[in-house]
N, C-alpha and C positions, 0 to 999 in steps of 0.2 A: 448471336450465333450459337447454335447448339454445341454444347461441350461434348467432346469425345475423348475417351481414354485411348488415345492413339498409341499403338505399340511403338511408334517411333518416338515416344517420349524419351527413349534411350538415345535416339538419333537427334541430338540437339540441333544440328544444322538443318535437318529436314523439317523438324517441327517448327522452327522459326520461319521457314519458307512457306509452309502451307497456309499460314494465316488463321489457323484454328487455335485460338487461345483457350486453354482449359479453364474451367471455373476454379477460381482461387479459393482456398479454404479461408482466406483472410477477408473475403468480400463482406463479411458481416461486421467489419470494423470492431474487433475485439477491444476490450478495455485493457490497454497495456499496463495501466497502473495497478491493476488487480492481479496481474500474472507474474509468476516467479519462475524463471527458467532454471531447471535443475538438470544434472546428468541423467536422472531417471526419466525426465521428459523426453530427451533424445532417444533413449532406449525404447520407450513406449512407442514413439513415432515410428522408428525403424521396424518394429515388430507388429505394426498395425493394431496396437492396443490403445492408442489415444483417440479421443474424439476428433473429428475433422477440424473443429474450431481451434484446437490446440496447435495445428500446423500454422494457421494464420497468426496466432499469438506468438509462436516461436519465430516466424518470419519477421514480425515486427521487432522482436527483441534482437534478432541477429542482424537485420539489414536496415532498420529504420531508427533504432534508438540511439546509435552512436556510442553505446556504453555496454560493451560485452562484459560478462562476469569474469572475474579473475581466473577462473578455472578453465576458460575457453579462449582459444585464439585462432584466427584465420590462418590457413596454410597458403603461402604464396605460390608454391610449386607442388601441385598434387600429381604431377606426372602425366597429366591428360590435357595438354594445351589445345588439342583438337576438339575437345568436348565443350562447346560453348555453353555457358550457363552453369557449369558444374562448380559448386562452391563447397570447399572442404574445410572442416574445422578440427582442431586438435584439442583433446581434453588433457588436463594436467594429470588426472588419474584415470585408469581404465574404468569403463562402464561395461556391464554385461549385456550383450546383444545376441540373441539366438543361442544363449548358453555359453558364449565364449567372450573373453575380455577383449575390448577394442579401445583404441585411443583416438580414432578418427571416424568422423561421421560426415557424410556429404549430402548436399541438396541439389537436385536437378529438376526444375519445374515442380511437378507434384510428387516427385520421388524423395524419400529420405532413406539413405542406403549406407551400407558399409562395403568396403572392398576386400575380397578374400581371394586367396590363391584358387586357381581353377578347381582342383580336386576337392578342396575344402568346401567351395561353393556348391559343387555338385552333390556332395554329401548332405548339405543343408537343403538343397532343392528336393532331393529324394525324401528326406525326413519330413519336410513340410508338405509333401504331396503335390508339388507343382507339376504342371504339364508344359510341354514344349509348344510355344506359340507358332502358328503357321507362317513364319517369316523366313526367307532364304538368306537375306543379306546380313542378318545378324542372329546371334543365338540368344533367345529370350524365353523365359518361363513365367508361368502365372498360376495363381490360385486365388479366387475371389473369396473374401470373407463373407460378403453378402452378394449373391449372384445378380441381384436387382439393381444395386447402386454402389457396390464396392464398400470399403477400399479393397485393394488388391495386393496380396503378397506377390513379389516377383523378383526376377533376376535377369540381368542382361550383361552381355559382353561389352567392354569398353568400345566406344565408337569414334576413336581419334581419327580414323581414316574414312569417316562417313562421306565427307564431301568428295574425296577422290573416287570412292565407289560409285557415288551418284553420277560422276562424270565418266564412268566407264572402266575404271581401274578394276582388275580382277580381285575378287574377295580373297582374303588371306586363307591359306590352307592350314589345317591342324587346329588344335584347341588354343583359345586365347590363354595368356598367362594368368589373368585374373578375371573375376566377374564382380559386378555390383549386385548386392542382394538386399532387399528391404521392402518398403511399402510405398504404393502409389495411391494418393488420396483423391484423385479426380473422381467426380460423380459420374458414373456410367455403369451400364450393366455388362455382364459377361458376354452377352450376345453382341452388344455394340462393339466391345473390344475385339471379339473374334471376327466380326464383319470388317473392322478396320484393319486387323492383322492380315486378313486375306488379300487386302488391296495394297498393303504397305510396299511391296516390292515394285508394283506398277507405279505407285505414287512417287517413290524415290526415283525411278527411271524417268518419269515425266518431269520431275523437278530438275533432274540433271540435264535433260534435253533443253529445258527452258534456260538454264544457266549457260549452256553451250551456245544457244542462239543469241543470248545477250552478249556474250564474250565475242562471238564472231561478228556482231554488229558494231562493235566498238572500233573507232578509227585506229 
């Protein structure tokens, strides 16, 4: 199945329902024994400075090795229970990402991100020259490092209420309190992303209708 950099990568619930699994950077089966995970690795990933294969190697170290480095620990409560697939880690010492010190880095599908207060995130969005994606149900921004194949610098609002919105709940008004900002490593072109973004709201509405139909059919 063709991989698409779906704008709903931020909408974990929706992405899992569409059945379109993005190409994993780890598909090349990296040599975990030759890879050393460092705080600088995480910073490079979040800033789109790392090669794609490093995401796969990092994923192996974080989720498959069973032996995290002493300077890194998983966060059991990242404040976003509604965002399925969001995995957050805390560093013992701050690492610099986008010019500012952070102690938490999160992974969501092909995203490697930090979470910032809304105003701080908007400052970064403008500084990095990101544009608003054509999606109504969530606030998302993008800038492709390579327009032909990515990766993509991006930012998106938390989507804890994505399922409720898909089922017809009104979108929250006003600005979100925080935004995630970082890099998406899915292999896709800018045009593919924009094509998918233009269909994201309709896709979400269709998925919501399917869920309602299934729920109504239950005894």
